[in-house]
C-alpha positions as CSV (number, residue, x, y, z in Angstrom):
1,M,6.3,135.9,61.5
2,S,6.2,139.6,62.2
3,A,5.4,138.9,65.8
4,L,8.5,136.8,66.1
5,F,10.6,139.4,64.3
6,K,9.4,142.1,66.8
7,K,10.2,139.9,69.7
8,K,13.8,139.4,68.5
9,C,14.2,143.2,68.0
10,L,13.2,143.8,71.6
11,I,16.2,141.8,72.9
12,P,19.0,144.3,73.6
13,S,22.4,143.5,72.2
14,K,24.2,144.7,75.3
15,R,24.0,143.2,78.8
16,V,21.8,145.1,81.2
17,C,24.7,146.3,83.3
18,L,26.3,148.0,80.3
19,R,23.0,149.6,79.3
20,L,22.6,151.0,82.8
21,K,26.1,152.6,82.7
22,Q,25.5,154.0,79.2
23,A,22.2,155.4,80.4
24,R,23.9,157.1,83.3
25,L,26.6,158.6,81.1
26,D,24.0,159.8,78.5
27,A,22.1,161.5,81.4
28,E,25.5,163.1,82.5
29,F,25.2,161.7,86.0
30,S,28.3,160.9,88.0
31,L,28.3,158.0,90.4
32,G,28.4,160.4,93.3
33,Q,25.3,162.3,92.1
34,L,23.5,159.0,91.5
35,E,24.5,157.8,95.0
36,K,22.9,160.9,96.6
37,K,19.8,160.7,94.5
38,T,19.2,156.9,95.0
39,R,20.8,156.5,98.4
40,I,22.4,153.4,97.0
41,P,26.1,153.1,98.2
42,K,28.6,153.9,95.5
43,K,30.2,150.5,95.7
44,H,26.8,148.9,94.9
45,L,26.3,151.2,91.9
46,Q,29.7,150.1,90.6
47,A,28.9,146.5,91.1
48,I,25.6,146.9,89.2
49,E,27.4,148.6,86.3
50,E,30.0,145.8,86.2
51,C,27.4,143.0,86.3
52,R,28.7,141.9,89.7
53,F,25.2,141.5,91.1
54,E,26.2,138.7,93.4
55,E,28.3,141.2,95.4
56,L,25.1,143.1,96.4
57,K,24.5,140.3,98.9
58,A,20.8,140.9,98.7
59,S,17.7,138.9,97.6
60,E,16.3,139.1,94.1
61,V,13.6,141.5,95.2
62,Y,16.2,144.0,96.6
63,Q,18.4,143.6,93.5
64,K,15.5,144.5,91.2
65,N,14.7,147.4,93.5
66,F,18.2,148.7,93.2
67,I,17.9,148.7,89.4
68,K,14.5,150.3,89.6
69,K,15.9,153.2,91.7
70,Y,18.9,153.5,89.5
71,V,16.9,153.8,86.2
72,S,14.1,156.0,87.8
73,A,16.7,158.5,89.0
74,L,17.8,159.0,85.4
75,G,14.2,159.7,84.4
76,I,13.9,156.5,82.3
77,D,11.2,153.8,82.4
78,P,12.7,151.0,84.4
79,T,10.5,148.2,83.0
80,P,12.7,147.2,80.0
81,F,15.8,147.1,82.2
82,L,14.0,145.0,84.9
83,E,12.8,142.5,82.2
84,Q,16.3,142.2,80.8
85,F,17.8,141.8,84.3
86,K,15.2,139.1,85.0
87,Q,16.1,137.2,81.8
88,E,19.9,137.6,82.1
89,E,20.8,137.4,85.8
90,L,17.9,135.6,87.5
91,S,17.5,133.0,84.9
92,H,21.3,132.4,84.8
93,K,21.3,132.0,88.6
94,K,18.5,129.4,88.4
95,N,20.2,127.6,85.6
96,C,23.4,127.4,87.7
97,D,21.5,126.0,90.6
98,K,20.1,123.2,88.4
99,H,23.1,122.6,86.2
100,P,26.4,123.8,87.7
101,G,29.0,124.3,85.0
102,V,31.9,126.3,83.8
103,G,29.9,129.4,83.2
104,C,28.7,129.3,86.8
105,E,32.1,128.6,88.2
106,K,33.3,131.9,86.9
107,K,30.8,133.8,88.8
108,H,31.3,131.7,91.9
109,F,35.1,132.3,92.0
110,S,34.6,136.0,91.3
111,D,34.3,136.4,95.1
112,L,37.8,135.0,95.7
113,P,39.6,138.5,95.7
114,N,37.1,139.6,98.4
115,L,37.5,136.4,100.4
116,L,41.3,136.7,100.2
117,R,41.2,140.3,101.3
118,Y,39.0,139.5,104.2
119,F,41.3,136.6,105.1
120,L,44.4,138.8,105.0
121,V,42.7,141.6,107.0
122,G,41.5,139.0,109.6
123,G,45.0,137.5,109.8
124,A,46.6,141.0,110.3
125,L,44.1,141.8,113.0
126,C,44.8,138.6,114.8
127,L,48.6,139.3,114.7
128,V,48.0,142.8,116.0
129,F,45.8,141.5,118.9
130,L,48.4,138.8,119.6
131,Y,51.2,141.4,119.7
132,L,49.2,143.8,121.9
133,G,48.1,140.9,124.2
134,T,51.8,139.8,124.6
135,H,52.9,143.4,125.2
136,I,50.3,144.1,127.8
137,Q,51.0,140.8,129.5
138,N,54.7,141.7,129.7
139,I,53.7,145.1,131.2
140,L,51.4,143.7,133.8
141,Q,53.4,140.6,134.7
142,P,56.3,140.9,137.2
143,P,59.7,139.7,136.2
144,E,61.0,136.1,136.8
145,L,63.5,135.7,139.6
146,T,65.4,132.5,140.2
147,L,67.9,132.4,143.1
148,V,70.6,129.8,142.6
149,S,72.7,130.6,145.6
150,P,72.5,130.8,148.6
151,T,69.6,128.6,149.8
152,D,67.3,129.8,152.5
153,G,68.5,128.7,156.0
154,E,72.0,128.0,154.7
155,I,74.7,127.9,157.4
156,T,78.2,129.1,156.5
157,Y,81.5,129.6,158.3
158,E,82.7,132.1,155.7
159,Q,82.2,135.8,156.1
160,Q,81.6,136.3,152.4
161,I,78.9,134.5,150.4
162,N,78.2,134.5,146.7
163,I,74.7,135.5,145.6
164,S,73.8,134.3,142.1
165,G,70.7,133.8,140.0
166,K,68.8,134.7,136.9
167,T,66.0,137.2,136.0
168,D,64.5,138.7,132.8
169,P,66.7,140.9,130.6
170,E,66.6,144.7,131.3
171,T,65.7,144.1,134.9
172,A,67.3,145.8,137.9
173,I,68.5,143.6,140.8
174,T,69.0,144.7,144.3
175,V,70.1,142.9,147.5
176,N,69.1,144.7,150.6
177,N,68.7,147.8,148.4
178,E,72.2,147.5,147.1
179,I,72.2,147.4,143.2
180,I,74.1,144.5,141.7
181,K,74.9,144.0,138.0
182,N,73.4,141.5,135.7
183,D,74.3,140.7,132.1
184,E,72.2,141.0,128.9
185,K,70.6,137.6,129.6
186,G,69.6,138.5,133.1
187,V,72.3,136.4,134.9
188,F,73.7,138.0,138.0
189,T,76.4,137.1,140.6
190,Q,77.8,139.2,143.5
191,S,79.7,138.5,146.7
192,I,78.6,140.2,149.9
193,N,79.8,140.3,153.5
194,L,77.9,138.7,156.3
195,T,77.6,139.5,160.0
196,P,77.7,136.9,162.7
197,G,74.3,135.3,163.3
198,I,71.3,135.4,161.0
199,N,71.5,137.5,157.9
200,T,68.3,138.4,156.1
201,L,68.9,138.9,152.3
202,I,66.1,140.6,150.4
203,I,66.6,140.1,146.7
204,K,64.4,142.2,144.4
205,A,64.0,142.2,140.6
206,Q,62.3,145.2,139.1
207,N,61.5,145.6,135.4
208,K,61.2,148.9,133.4
209,H,57.4,148.9,134.0
210,G,57.9,149.0,137.8
211,K,56.7,145.5,138.4
212,T,58.7,143.8,141.2
213,T,59.5,140.2,142.2
214,E,61.0,139.6,145.7
215,Q,62.7,136.7,147.4
216,I,63.8,136.6,151.0
217,C,66.7,134.4,152.0
218,H,68.1,133.8,155.5
219,V,71.8,132.8,155.9
220,I,73.4,132.0,159.2
221,Y,77.0,133.0,159.6
222,K,78.9,131.2,162.4
223,E,82.3,132.3,163.3
224,R,84.9,129.6,163.6
225,E,86.0,129.0,167.2
226,V,89.6,129.7,167.8
227,F,91.2,127.3,170.3
228,S,94.3,128.5,172.2
229,L,96.7,126.4,174.3
230,K,97.3,127.7,177.8
């Protein structure tokens, strides 16, 4: 009977994590001091004191080793703490593996904030890389240039011809080094004079990053024959 009474008295009323924190406070150790002495990261020490042992992401042996270092650094015998940890945490984990239930689900879902944080950070990084990739592609890629009129090899009897087409916005257009205007959508149109014979038109589109697209078009201007009556 006395043996049973003694066994019950040895069972602490507080969870091991709370006892560890209280022991640290009694020893007047800050988490920073304990981190330096044990070489255990501060975030792991906080997880231990808050009974978030699953966040240590380590095997049972390493978890017990963390607790041993923690208690030994305070100058206390680690044996009672290790025994309590074994009874509370490891037995709870084994019980959850055999009989999953509500009590186990609470621990399982305690990782949700971390998972959500990782998901958000990953999503933000993907968006940043996507933006940078698109921006770099725009820098390296030459502008689009679509020539609507005239067509290459076109023959005309008019001295003036209309040049029209479309390019990217904020792109400079030149025809034989003469600048022509384009609107905010990149649409351009301009009339130029031709000389008799073959006219070579060099249309260039240059964006603000210096990338150039060029098209060459040949237009043949034939003067109309004037017949006179003699």
